[in-house]
Every structure is written in C-alpha cells, then in structure tokens.
A tleap script that builds the chain and sets N, CA, C and O, in Angstrom:
source leaprc.protein.ff14SB
mol = sequence {
  NVAL LYS VAL LYS LYS ALA ILE GLU LEU GLY
  ASN GLY LEU PRO ASP LEU VAL LYS PRO SER
  GLU VAL LEU ALA ALA LEU LYS GLU ALA GLY
  PHE GLU ILE LEU GLU THR GLN ASP TYR GLY
  LEU THR PRO ASN PRO ASP SER GLU ILE PRO
  TRP TYR ASP ALA LEU GLU GLY LYS TYR LEU
  ASP ILE SER GLY TRP LYS HIE THR PRO ALA
  ALA MET TRP LEU THR ASN LYS MET VAL TRP
  ALA MET GLU THR LEU ARG ILE ALA PRO LYS
  GLY THR LEU ASP ILE HIE THR MET LEU PHE
  ASN CVAL
}
set mol.1.N position { 127.086 62.089 52.535 }
set mol.1.CA position { 126.878 63.494 52.220 }
set mol.1.C position { 125.418 63.880 52.475 }
set mol.1.O position { 125.137 64.978 52.954 }
set mol.2.N position { 124.496 62.974 52.156 }
set mol.2.CA position { 123.073 63.267 52.348 }
set mol.2.C position { 122.765 63.502 53.829 }
set mol.2.O position { 122.056 64.448 54.171 }
set mol.3.N position { 123.290 62.652 54.700 }
set mol.3.CA position { 123.050 62.799 56.135 }
set mol.3.C position { 123.670 64.091 56.647 }
set mol.3.O position { 123.052 64.805 57.437 }
set mol.4.N position { 124.884 64.396 56.205 }
set mol.4.CA position { 125.582 65.624 56.615 }
set mol.4.C position { 124.766 66.852 56.233 }
set mol.4.O position { 124.579 67.755 57.048 }
set mol.5.N position { 124.287 66.886 55.013 }
set mol.5.CA position { 123.501 68.037 54.542 }
set mol.5.C position { 122.178 68.153 55.294 }
set mol.5.O position { 121.718 69.257 55.583 }
set mol.6.N position { 121.565 67.006 55.611 }
set mol.6.CA position { 120.306 67.029 56.357 }
set mol.6.C position { 120.523 67.580 57.761 }
set mol.6.O position { 119.703 68.351 58.257 }
set mol.7.N position { 121.613 67.193 58.400 }
set mol.7.CA position { 121.916 67.711 59.735 }
set mol.7.C position { 122.182 69.207 59.676 }
set mol.7.O position { 121.716 69.957 60.534 }
set mol.8.N position { 122.925 69.643 58.675 }
set mol.8.CA position { 123.199 71.075 58.522 }
set mol.8.C position { 121.904 71.862 58.332 }
set mol.8.O position { 121.715 72.911 58.947 }
set mol.9.N position { 121.017 71.357 57.482 }
set mol.9.CA position { 119.755 72.039 57.216 }
set mol.9.C position { 118.874 72.063 58.457 }
set mol.9.O position { 118.368 73.117 58.843 }
set mol.10.N position { 118.693 70.915 59.076 }
set mol.10.CA position { 117.795 70.814 60.222 }
set mol.10.C position { 118.263 71.571 61.443 }
set mol.10.O position { 117.439 72.009 62.246 }
set mol.11.N position { 119.546 71.734 61.602 }
set mol.11.CA position { 120.084 72.427 62.765 }
set mol.11.C position { 120.549 73.844 62.447 }
set mol.11.O position { 121.129 74.516 63.300 }
set mol.12.N position { 120.297 74.297 61.226 }
set mol.12.CA position { 120.663 75.657 60.847 }
set mol.12.C position { 122.160 75.904 60.896 }
set mol.12.O position { 122.602 76.984 61.289 }
set mol.13.N position { 122.934 74.917 60.502 }
set mol.13.CA position { 124.388 75.011 60.562 }
set mol.13.C position { 124.982 75.405 59.214 }
set mol.13.O position { 124.396 75.146 58.164 }
set mol.14.N position { 126.147 76.033 59.259 }
set mol.14.CA position { 126.866 76.260 57.990 }
set mol.14.C position { 127.454 74.932 57.526 }
set mol.14.O position { 127.281 73.907 58.185 }
set mol.15.N position { 128.137 74.952 56.408 }
set mol.15.CA position { 128.769 73.742 55.889 }
set mol.15.C position { 129.718 73.167 56.934 }
set mol.15.O position { 130.641 73.853 57.373 }
set mol.16.N position { 129.503 71.922 57.336 }
set mol.16.CA position { 130.370 71.275 58.311 }
set mol.16.C position { 131.644 70.805 57.619 }
set mol.16.O position { 131.601 70.242 56.526 }
set mol.17.N position { 132.767 71.043 58.267 }
set mol.17.CA position { 134.054 70.655 57.696 }
set mol.17.C position { 134.748 69.661 58.621 }
set mol.17.O position { 134.350 69.479 59.772 }
set mol.18.N position { 135.779 69.032 58.104 }
set mol.18.CA position { 136.536 68.051 58.868 }
set mol.18.C position { 137.328 68.749 59.973 }
set mol.18.O position { 137.724 69.904 59.823 }
set mol.19.N position { 137.558 68.045 61.083 }
set mol.19.CA position { 138.346 68.639 62.169 }
set mol.19.C position { 139.719 69.144 61.697 }
set mol.19.O position { 140.194 70.176 62.172 }
set mol.20.N position { 140.350 68.429 60.774 }
set mol.20.CA position { 141.652 68.860 60.276 }
set mol.20.C position { 141.556 70.215 59.574 }
set mol.20.O position { 142.488 71.016 59.646 }
set mol.21.N position { 140.436 70.474 58.897 }
set mol.21.CA position { 140.232 71.764 58.229 }
set mol.21.C position { 140.024 72.880 59.248 }
set mol.21.O position { 140.499 74.000 59.057 }
set mol.22.N position { 139.314 72.572 60.331 }
set mol.22.CA position { 139.106 73.560 61.391 }
set mol.22.C position { 140.447 73.929 62.023 }
set mol.22.O position { 140.743 75.106 62.230 }
set mol.23.N position { 141.257 72.905 62.329 }
set mol.23.CA position { 142.570 73.154 62.929 }
set mol.23.C position { 143.453 73.987 62.009 }
set mol.23.O position { 144.137 74.901 62.469 }
set mol.24.N position { 143.447 73.682 60.721 }
set mol.24.CA position { 144.244 74.437 59.756 }
set mol.24.C position { 143.800 75.896 59.711 }
set mol.24.O position { 144.636 76.798 59.650 }
set mol.25.N position { 142.489 76.133 59.740 }
set mol.25.CA position { 141.971 77.503 59.702 }
set mol.25.C position { 142.344 78.258 60.975 }
set mol.25.O position { 142.678 79.441 60.914 }
set mol.26.N position { 142.293 77.592 62.121 }
set mol.26.CA position { 142.676 78.233 63.373 }
set mol.26.C position { 144.155 78.614 63.369 }
set mol.26.O position { 144.524 79.708 63.795 }
set mol.27.N position { 144.999 77.700 62.883 }
set mol.27.CA position { 146.442 77.981 62.796 }
set mol.27.C position { 146.705 79.149 61.845 }
set mol.27.O position { 147.525 80.023 62.123 }
set mol.28.N position { 146.001 79.143 60.733 }
set mol.28.CA position { 146.164 80.219 59.740 }
set mol.28.C position { 145.743 81.570 60.315 }
set mol.28.O position { 146.286 82.610 59.945 }
set mol.29.N position { 144.766 81.539 61.228 }
set mol.29.CA position { 144.295 82.775 61.852 }
set mol.29.C position { 145.204 83.226 62.988 }
set mol.29.O position { 144.991 84.289 63.571 }
set mol.30.N position { 146.225 82.417 63.306 }
set mol.30.CA position { 147.185 82.830 64.318 }
set mol.30.C position { 147.029 82.171 65.670 }
set mol.30.O position { 147.751 82.509 66.608 }
set mol.31.N position { 146.102 81.238 65.789 }
set mol.31.CA position { 145.920 80.551 67.066 }
set mol.31.C position { 146.969 79.463 67.240 }
set mol.31.O position { 147.414 78.851 66.269 }
set mol.32.N position { 147.356 79.233 68.482 }
set mol.32.CA position { 148.266 78.141 68.804 }
set mol.32.C position { 147.414 76.990 69.345 }
set mol.32.O position { 146.719 77.149 70.348 }
set mol.33.N position { 147.467 75.847 68.689 }
set mol.33.CA position { 146.674 74.686 69.098 }
set mol.33.C position { 147.462 73.929 70.164 }
set mol.33.O position { 148.542 73.407 69.890 }
set mol.34.N position { 146.924 73.873 71.369 }
set mol.34.CA position { 147.606 73.206 72.465 }
set mol.34.C position { 147.217 71.739 72.592 }
set mol.34.O position { 148.046 70.899 72.941 }
set mol.35.N position { 145.964 71.436 72.309 }
set mol.35.CA position { 145.492 70.060 72.470 }
set mol.35.C position { 144.204 69.872 71.679 }
set mol.35.O position { 143.379 70.783 71.603 }
set mol.36.N position { 144.033 68.704 71.096 }
set mol.36.CA position { 142.781 68.360 70.425 }
set mol.36.C position { 142.442 66.916 70.739 }
set mol.36.O position { 143.323 66.106 71.026 }
set mol.37.N position { 141.159 66.604 70.682 }
set mol.37.CA position { 140.726 65.220 70.865 }
set mol.37.C position { 139.360 65.052 70.209 }
set mol.37.O position { 138.483 65.903 70.358 }
set mol.38.N position { 139.190 63.978 69.501 }
set mol.38.CA position { 137.915 63.638 68.876 }
set mol.38.C position { 137.277 62.540 69.720 }
set mol.38.O position { 137.679 61.379 69.641 }
set mol.39.N position { 136.288 62.907 70.524 }
set mol.39.CA position { 135.644 61.933 71.412 }
set mol.39.C position { 134.799 60.921 70.653 }
set mol.39.O position { 134.362 59.922 71.225 }
set mol.40.N position { 134.569 61.169 69.390 }
set mol.40.CA position { 133.892 60.162 68.573 }
set mol.40.C position { 134.812 59.002 68.240 }
set mol.40.O position { 134.350 57.887 67.997 }
set mol.41.N position { 136.104 59.260 68.228 }
set mol.41.CA position { 137.084 58.221 67.903 }
set mol.41.C position { 137.717 57.612 69.142 }
set mol.41.O position { 138.043 56.425 69.155 }
set mol.42.N position { 137.893 58.419 70.184 }
set mol.42.CA position { 138.499 57.933 71.421 }
set mol.42.C position { 137.592 58.279 72.584 }
set mol.42.O position { 137.013 59.365 72.612 }
set mol.43.N position { 137.457 57.380 73.542 }
set mol.43.CA position { 136.563 57.660 74.675 }
set mol.43.C position { 137.117 58.766 75.571 }
set mol.43.O position { 138.318 59.038 75.583 }
set mol.44.N position { 136.226 59.385 76.308 }
set mol.44.CA position { 136.606 60.406 77.266 }
set mol.44.C position { 137.288 59.724 78.447 }
set mol.44.O position { 136.661 58.904 79.119 }
set mol.45.N position { 138.545 60.037 78.717 }
set mol.45.CA position { 139.245 59.368 79.810 }
set mol.45.C position { 138.689 59.727 81.188 }
set mol.45.O position { 138.953 59.025 82.163 }
set mol.46.N position { 137.918 60.821 81.274 }
set mol.46.CA position { 137.373 61.262 82.553 }
set mol.46.C position { 136.002 60.667 82.859 }
set mol.46.O position { 135.425 60.947 83.910 }
set mol.47.N position { 135.481 59.851 81.953 }
set mol.47.CA position { 134.137 59.305 82.146 }
set mol.47.C position { 134.030 57.908 81.546 }
set mol.47.O position { 134.642 57.604 80.522 }
set mol.48.N position { 133.247 57.074 82.203 }
set mol.48.CA position { 132.988 55.737 81.671 }
set mol.48.C position { 131.782 55.737 80.734 }
set mol.48.O position { 131.505 54.740 80.069 }
set mol.49.N position { 131.071 56.858 80.688 }
set mol.49.CA position { 129.856 56.962 79.878 }
set mol.49.C position { 130.251 57.410 78.471 }
set mol.49.O position { 130.888 58.453 78.324 }
set mol.50.N position { 129.889 56.647 77.430 }
set mol.50.CA position { 130.239 57.051 76.057 }
set mol.50.C position { 129.465 58.307 75.642 }
set mol.50.O position { 128.384 58.576 76.164 }
set mol.51.N position { 130.025 59.072 74.703 }
set mol.51.CA position { 129.421 60.333 74.273 }
set mol.51.C position { 128.021 60.145 73.709 }
set mol.51.O position { 127.193 61.050 73.815 }
set mol.52.N position { 127.737 58.996 73.114 }
set mol.52.CA position { 126.456 58.766 72.460 }
set mol.52.C position { 125.391 58.225 73.417 }
set mol.52.O position { 124.269 57.954 72.988 }
set mol.53.N position { 125.710 58.064 74.677 }
set mol.53.CA position { 124.772 57.472 75.633 }
set mol.53.C position { 123.448 58.234 75.691 }
set mol.53.O position { 122.382 57.623 75.768 }
set mol.54.N position { 123.513 59.563 75.654 }
set mol.54.CA position { 122.285 60.369 75.743 }
set mol.54.C position { 121.396 60.209 74.516 }
set mol.54.O position { 120.217 60.559 74.568 }
set mol.55.N position { 121.932 59.687 73.409 }
set mol.55.CA position { 121.157 59.523 72.179 }
set mol.55.C position { 120.492 58.153 72.074 }
set mol.55.O position { 119.649 57.936 71.203 }
set mol.56.N position { 120.864 57.239 72.951 }
set mol.56.CA position { 120.288 55.898 72.909 }
set mol.56.C position { 118.906 55.905 73.554 }
set mol.56.O position { 118.716 56.494 74.619 }
set mol.57.N position { 117.951 55.255 72.915 }
set mol.57.CA position { 116.598 55.182 73.446 }
set mol.57.C position { 116.505 54.232 74.620 }
set mol.57.O position { 116.884 53.065 74.524 }
set mol.58.N position { 115.991 54.748 75.741 }
set mol.58.CA position { 115.818 53.936 76.950 }
set mol.58.C position { 114.440 54.236 77.510 }
set mol.58.O position { 114.169 55.360 77.932 }
set mol.59.N position { 113.576 53.243 77.516 }
set mol.59.CA position { 112.196 53.457 77.956 }
set mol.59.C position { 112.089 53.786 79.438 }
set mol.59.O position { 111.180 54.516 79.835 }
set mol.60.N position { 112.985 53.273 80.260 }
set mol.60.CA position { 112.871 53.478 81.706 }
set mol.60.C position { 113.690 54.656 82.218 }
set mol.60.O position { 113.798 54.856 83.427 }
set mol.61.N position { 114.260 55.425 81.321 }
set mol.61.CA position { 115.078 56.575 81.688 }
set mol.61.C position { 114.439 57.824 81.086 }
set mol.61.O position { 114.229 57.893 79.875 }
set mol.62.N position { 114.131 58.807 81.926 }
set mol.62.CA position { 113.441 60.008 81.434 }
set mol.62.C position { 114.236 60.708 80.336 }
set mol.62.O position { 113.662 61.128 79.331 }
set mol.63.N position { 115.536 60.837 80.515 }
set mol.63.CA position { 116.319 61.534 79.501 }
set mol.63.C position { 116.504 60.696 78.237 }
set mol.63.O position { 116.691 61.255 77.157 }
set mol.64.N position { 116.456 59.371 78.348 }
set mol.64.CA position { 116.621 58.506 77.188 }
set mol.64.C position { 115.314 58.184 76.474 }
set mol.64.O position { 115.332 57.741 75.326 }
set mol.65.N position { 114.165 58.404 77.147 }
set mol.65.CA position { 112.872 58.062 76.568 }
set mol.65.C position { 112.606 58.829 75.286 }
set mol.65.O position { 111.972 58.306 74.370 }
set mol.66.N position { 113.083 60.066 75.213 }
set mol.66.CA position { 112.807 60.905 74.037 }
set mol.66.C position { 113.406 60.341 72.755 }
set mol.66.O position { 113.037 60.769 71.662 }
set mol.67.N position { 114.324 59.389 72.875 }
set mol.67.CA position { 114.962 58.799 71.695 }
set mol.67.C position { 114.392 57.425 71.339 }
set mol.67.O position { 114.950 56.722 70.498 }
set mol.68.N position { 113.296 57.045 71.969 }
set mol.68.CA position { 112.661 55.768 71.649 }
set mol.68.C position { 111.720 55.952 70.457 }
set mol.68.O position { 111.276 57.070 70.193 }
set mol.69.N position { 111.414 54.884 69.742 }
set mol.69.CA position { 110.468 55.013 68.618 }
set mol.69.C position { 109.111 55.581 69.037 }
set mol.69.O position { 108.521 56.366 68.295 }
set mol.70.N position { 108.613 55.200 70.205 }
set mol.70.CA position { 107.310 55.704 70.662 }
set mol.70.C position { 107.352 57.219 70.871 }
set mol.70.O position { 106.430 57.927 70.466 }
set mol.71.N position { 108.404 57.707 71.494 }
set mol.71.CA position { 108.520 59.142 71.739 }
set mol.71.C position { 108.712 59.912 70.434 }
set mol.71.O position { 108.175 61.009 70.275 }
set mol.72.N position { 109.467 59.349 69.509 }
set mol.72.CA position { 109.675 60.030 68.228 }
set mol.72.C position { 108.367 60.093 67.438 }
set mol.72.O position { 108.093 61.090 66.769 }
set mol.73.N position { 107.567 59.044 67.511 }
set mol.73.CA position { 106.262 59.037 66.846 }
set mol.73.C position { 105.362 60.100 67.466 }
set mol.73.O position { 104.711 60.870 66.759 }
set mol.74.N position { 105.334 60.131 68.805 }
set mol.74.CA position { 104.512 61.102 69.514 }
set mol.74.C position { 104.948 62.535 69.196 }
set mol.74.O position { 104.106 63.409 68.987 }
set mol.75.N position { 106.240 62.772 69.159 }
set mol.75.CA position { 106.758 64.101 68.836 }
set mol.75.C position { 106.337 64.511 67.427 }
set mol.75.O position { 105.969 65.662 67.192 }
set mol.76.N position { 106.393 63.562 66.493 }
set mol.76.CA position { 105.992 63.858 65.122 }
set mol.76.C position { 104.533 64.293 65.069 }
set mol.76.O position { 104.188 65.246 64.371 }
set mol.77.N position { 103.677 63.587 65.811 }
set mol.77.CA position { 102.250 63.945 65.825 }
set mol.77.C position { 102.024 65.299 66.494 }
set mol.77.O position { 101.154 66.062 66.074 }
set mol.78.N position { 102.798 65.598 67.525 }
set mol.78.CA position { 102.661 66.892 68.196 }
set mol.78.C position { 103.120 68.030 67.281 }
set mol.78.O position { 102.493 69.088 67.249 }
set mol.79.N position { 104.193 67.823 66.550 }
set mol.79.CA position { 104.665 68.846 65.611 }
set mol.79.C position { 103.624 69.053 64.517 }
set mol.79.O position { 103.369 70.189 64.118 }
set mol.80.N position { 103.016 67.971 64.026 }
set mol.80.CA position { 101.949 68.087 63.019 }
set mol.80.C position { 100.796 68.924 63.562 }
set mol.80.O position { 100.286 69.808 62.874 }
set mol.81.N position { 100.383 68.640 64.812 }
set mol.81.CA position { 99.273 69.381 65.412 }
set mol.81.C position { 99.632 70.863 65.575 }
set mol.81.O position { 98.809 71.734 65.295 }
set mol.82.N position { 100.842 71.145 66.019 }
set mol.82.CA position { 101.243 72.545 66.202 }
set mol.82.C position { 101.292 73.291 64.877 }
set mol.82.O position { 100.899 74.455 64.797 }
set mol.83.N position { 101.777 72.613 63.830 }
set mol.83.CA position { 101.817 73.276 62.528 }
set mol.83.C position { 100.404 73.459 61.984 }
set mol.83.O position { 100.098 74.495 61.393 }
set mol.84.N position { 99.545 72.467 62.177 }
set mol.84.CA position { 98.155 72.562 61.715 }
set mol.84.C position { 97.423 73.708 62.412 }
set mol.84.O position { 96.637 74.419 61.786 }
set mol.85.N position { 97.683 73.883 63.712 }
set mol.85.CA position { 97.054 74.957 64.486 }
set mol.85.C position { 97.776 76.296 64.335 }
set mol.85.O position { 97.396 77.292 64.952 }
set mol.86.N position { 98.818 76.304 63.510 }
set mol.86.CA position { 99.629 77.493 63.230 }
set mol.86.C position { 100.354 78.023 64.467 }
set mol.86.O position { 100.640 79.216 64.568 }
set mol.87.N position { 100.646 77.123 65.401 }
set mol.87.CA position { 101.482 77.474 66.554 }
set mol.87.C position { 102.942 77.423 66.122 }
set mol.87.O position { 103.759 78.249 66.531 }
set mol.88.N position { 103.251 76.438 65.291 }
set mol.88.CA position { 104.595 76.303 64.721 }
set mol.88.C position { 104.546 76.789 63.272 }
set mol.88.O position { 103.523 76.632 62.605 }
set mol.89.N position { 105.639 77.377 62.777 }
set mol.89.CA position { 105.637 77.877 61.402 }
set mol.89.C position { 105.532 76.763 60.364 }
set mol.89.O position { 105.922 75.621 60.609 }
set mol.90.N position { 104.999 77.122 59.211 }
set mol.90.CA position { 104.884 76.177 58.106 }
set mol.90.C position { 106.275 75.672 57.737 }
set mol.90.O position { 107.222 76.452 57.642 }
set mol.91.N position { 106.390 74.368 57.531 }
set mol.91.CA position { 107.667 73.757 57.195 }
set mol.91.C position { 108.329 73.054 58.375 }
set mol.91.O position { 109.281 72.294 58.196 }
set mol.92.N position { 107.821 73.310 59.587 }
set mol.92.CA position { 108.395 72.677 60.775 }
set mol.92.C position { 108.284 71.162 60.690 }
set mol.92.O position { 109.238 70.452 61.007 }
set mol.93.N position { 107.131 70.664 60.267 }
set mol.93.CA position { 106.944 69.215 60.157 }
set mol.93.C position { 107.867 68.630 59.094 }
set mol.93.O position { 108.393 67.531 59.271 }
set mol.94.N position { 108.071 69.349 57.994 }
set mol.94.CA position { 108.976 68.856 56.949 }
set mol.94.C position { 110.391 68.665 57.500 }
set mol.94.O position { 111.028 67.645 57.241 }
set mol.95.N position { 110.877 69.646 58.259 }
set mol.95.CA position { 112.228 69.556 58.836 }
set mol.95.C position { 112.263 68.440 59.869 }
set mol.95.O position { 113.207 67.650 59.899 }
set mol.96.N position { 111.249 68.371 60.708 }
set mol.96.CA position { 111.203 67.325 61.740 }
set mol.96.C position { 111.199 65.943 61.094 }
set mol.96.O position { 111.927 65.052 61.532 }
set mol.97.N position { 110.397 65.763 60.075 }
set mol.97.CA position { 110.318 64.462 59.384 }
set mol.97.C position { 111.640 64.124 58.705 }
set mol.97.O position { 112.077 62.973 58.728 }
set mol.98.N position { 112.268 65.111 58.111 }
set mol.98.CA position { 113.560 64.879 57.456 }
set mol.98.C position { 114.590 64.446 58.480 }
set mol.98.O position { 115.332 63.495 58.232 }
set mol.99.N position { 114.658 65.115 59.623 }
set mol.99.CA position { 115.615 64.736 60.678 }
set mol.99.C position { 115.272 63.378 61.273 }
set mol.99.O position { 116.166 62.613 61.634 }
set mol.100.N position { 113.995 63.078 61.376 }
set mol.100.CA position { 113.538 61.801 61.900 }
set mol.100.C position { 114.001 60.652 61.001 }
set mol.100.O position { 114.309 59.564 61.489 }
set mol.101.N position { 114.050 60.892 59.706 }
set mol.101.CA position { 114.402 59.839 58.754 }
set mol.101.C position { 115.900 59.745 58.467 }
set mol.101.O position { 116.336 58.824 57.776 }
set mol.102.N position { 116.685 60.674 58.982 }
set mol.102.CA position { 118.132 60.652 58.713 }
set mol.102.C position { 118.820 59.592 59.500 }
set mol.102.O position { 120.036 59.436 59.394 }
savepdb mol mol.pdb
quit
C-alpha cells in the first residue's frame, strides 16, 4: 500500500484500482469489453522484449542509463540544484527523493 500511494502521489494519479474494478466500472457504464490482457502477468506475444526492459539500468545503453544508480544520484543532485536556484518549485526534491526510495 505504501508503494502504491507513493506512486499515486509522485505521478499525480487518482487512487489506483485493480484491473477487475476498472472492467466492472466500464461494463456498468455500458461498454462492451472485447479483450483484456495484463502484460505484467503475461508477456506480449508480439514482442520478445519484456515490458520492464526500459526500466532496467544499463550503463552502455542511452535509454537504460537513466535507471542506473549513478544516473539516479546525478538526477537527485540536479533536482536539488534546481530547487535551490528556484528553477523548480519547492517540494520537487521531496517528491523526487520519495520516488527514488520507493
């Protein structure tokens, strides 16, 4: 629950609900559900690349470098500098640090 709430806060999301609750609400609203799939539970049949691949830290890959510990440390320092210089609003570092620790 703590991680869920942190993600909701950091990403400005409303209360996240289970996929079954979303489907029930759509049906109640009159939508016809033709197909559903949770790619977190089953792989994408059209791709060999797992959904979480972009989130894995890879030092030799430009798109994956941002998820390495070095890049996350550097980003934290840059957010601190921007908030200190008042380029970023107050509280930005708090949200960044909270998401970093989730």
